Legacy VTK file of the C-alpha trace (Angstrom):
# vtk DataFile Version 3.0
C-alpha trace
ASCII
DATASET POLYDATA
POINTS 170 float
2.920 -197.507 52.595
6.097 -195.163 52.709
5.367 -191.744 54.915
6.221 -188.389 54.098
10.207 -187.439 54.287
9.625 -184.085 55.930
10.308 -183.760 59.512
7.069 -184.272 62.105
4.687 -184.887 58.997
3.109 -188.419 59.052
1.185 -188.500 55.728
1.616 -190.677 53.235
4.001 -190.091 50.592
2.733 -189.139 47.134
5.254 -187.788 45.285
9.760 -187.532 45.579
8.650 -188.848 49.116
6.804 -186.927 50.437
3.122 -186.047 50.961
0.781 -184.116 49.016
1.098 -180.883 50.720
4.798 -180.567 50.523
4.819 -181.740 46.842
2.991 -178.981 45.751
4.543 -176.700 47.876
7.544 -178.084 46.698
5.962 -177.015 42.922
4.853 -173.685 43.821
7.696 -172.072 45.843
10.874 -174.237 44.938
10.869 -175.315 48.895
9.115 -177.806 50.838
9.064 -175.484 53.826
6.664 -172.293 53.992
9.926 -170.119 54.985
11.626 -171.462 51.648
10.789 -168.893 48.499
11.412 -168.858 44.946
12.694 -166.137 43.303
10.898 -165.123 40.024
13.054 -165.481 36.631
12.184 -162.488 35.270
12.751 -160.104 39.169
14.789 -161.863 41.133
13.607 -159.841 44.285
10.167 -160.833 43.503
8.509 -164.302 44.805
7.930 -166.572 42.054
4.077 -166.708 40.976
4.018 -169.233 37.878
5.771 -170.027 35.372
8.930 -168.319 36.386
7.601 -165.401 36.217
6.336 -163.012 39.369
2.514 -161.963 39.867
2.913 -158.616 37.645
4.796 -160.279 34.919
2.663 -162.918 34.426
-0.934 -161.029 34.513
0.277 -158.434 31.960
1.635 -161.084 30.078
-1.531 -162.812 29.798
-3.703 -159.777 29.332
-1.425 -159.654 26.057
-1.745 -163.381 24.722
-5.531 -163.954 25.692
-7.243 -160.511 25.507
-10.886 -161.865 25.434
-10.234 -163.226 28.955
-10.201 -159.432 30.367
-13.043 -158.835 32.657
-13.861 -155.848 30.701
-14.242 -158.167 27.201
-16.261 -160.213 29.206
-18.742 -157.571 30.198
-18.701 -155.687 26.840
-19.518 -159.351 25.127
-22.564 -159.581 27.629
-25.777 -158.574 26.110
-28.984 -158.744 28.342
-31.685 -158.848 25.659
-29.725 -161.614 23.443
-29.239 -164.202 26.138
-33.125 -163.235 27.199
-34.168 -164.151 23.429
-31.833 -167.253 23.628
-33.531 -168.594 26.283
-36.865 -167.834 25.517
-36.212 -169.732 21.686
-34.805 -172.827 23.504
-36.958 -172.999 26.575
-40.108 -172.226 24.553
-39.538 -171.973 20.903
-40.847 -168.173 21.060
-38.632 -165.330 20.092
-38.571 -161.694 22.146
-41.054 -160.089 20.227
-43.402 -162.836 20.102
-43.028 -162.700 23.841
-43.790 -158.879 23.632
-46.723 -159.173 21.155
-48.415 -161.984 23.651
-48.042 -159.377 26.562
-49.738 -156.831 24.407
-52.349 -159.391 23.528
-52.972 -159.896 27.289
-52.965 -155.721 28.170
-49.545 -155.589 29.571
-50.482 -157.369 32.754
-51.102 -161.484 33.986
-53.310 -163.340 32.060
-55.257 -164.904 35.052
-55.229 -161.705 37.479
-53.876 -158.881 35.001
-52.080 -158.046 37.865
-48.517 -157.004 37.362
-44.982 -158.922 37.265
-43.794 -160.051 40.692
-41.239 -161.791 42.018
-37.068 -161.247 42.071
-37.023 -160.506 38.484
-40.068 -158.325 37.996
-40.772 -160.993 34.837
-43.578 -162.548 33.529
-43.541 -166.449 33.503
-44.037 -168.315 30.640
-46.958 -170.353 30.966
-46.740 -173.484 28.648
-48.264 -177.233 28.631
-45.964 -179.583 29.850
-47.379 -182.509 27.848
-47.153 -180.676 24.808
-45.252 -177.734 24.840
-47.442 -175.353 23.500
-47.274 -171.716 24.756
-50.438 -170.609 26.656
-49.702 -167.502 27.455
-47.494 -165.122 30.160
-48.394 -165.098 34.064
-47.305 -163.178 37.185
-45.116 -165.704 39.534
-48.020 -165.849 41.640
-50.501 -167.041 39.371
-47.867 -169.457 37.651
-47.354 -171.065 40.564
-50.998 -171.250 41.768
-51.279 -173.288 38.202
-48.555 -175.329 39.037
-49.669 -176.222 42.643
-53.323 -177.122 41.026
-50.954 -179.502 38.582
-52.651 -178.243 35.601
-55.734 -179.746 36.768
-59.008 -178.295 35.654
-61.273 -180.781 37.861
-59.327 -179.816 40.374
-59.039 -175.785 40.130
-63.090 -176.246 39.281
-63.194 -178.044 43.186
-61.229 -175.201 44.517
-63.717 -172.512 43.215
-66.486 -174.356 44.078
-64.845 -174.921 47.483
-64.340 -171.117 47.625
-67.714 -170.190 47.009
-69.389 -172.629 49.211
-67.897 -170.844 51.985
-68.482 -167.266 50.859
-72.394 -168.277 50.685
-72.106 -168.634 54.741
LINES 1 171
170 0 1 2 3 4 5 6 7 8 9 10 11 12 13 14 15 16 17 18 19 20 21 22 23 24 25 26 27 28 29 30 31 32 33 34 35 36 37 38 39 40 41 42 43 44 45 46 47 48 49 50 51 52 53 54 55 56 57 58 59 60 61 62 63 64 65 66 67 68 69 70 71 72 73 74 75 76 77 78 79 80 81 82 83 84 85 86 87 88 89 90 91 92 93 94 95 96 97 98 99 100 101 102 103 104 105 106 107 108 109 110 111 112 113 114 115 116 117 118 119 120 121 122 123 124 125 126 127 128 129 130 131 132 133 134 135 136 137 138 139 140 141 142 143 144 145 146 147 148 149 150 151 152 153 154 155 156 157 158 159 160 161 162 163 164 165 166 167 168 169
């Protein structure tokens, strides 16, 4: 295995007799040391950024060539309502309107505790049967987590209720 041709560099040679670090530096700047700086073709007084251009010219040309890649265009395309509707349809097979109708039927609260939505995003979780995929209702984070921890098992839930009742009588 050959060693990098640059003095005091002991790394394995990759291309042109240089290690990866020196080769990549040569590709970017035109030199193998940090002092070697390749001037831009468009403005010789400025440093090369990409494709022979300085940073300002490269970025302005990129914005003209790819206008959809600008941050403002990305923000304009982002529609939180549409994304939420798409997620509900993809994961649970219901639309946002069906979600709102289900929430109204539940009185605007959790199907179990009748409380408000809790958690990081302050939204209700869509409770569904994992075996069949059928949507059962909308739950707050606590109730959804509790049902998950009881593994959707009615017998376990009944034993938990019996346990609580037993200790309440004492």
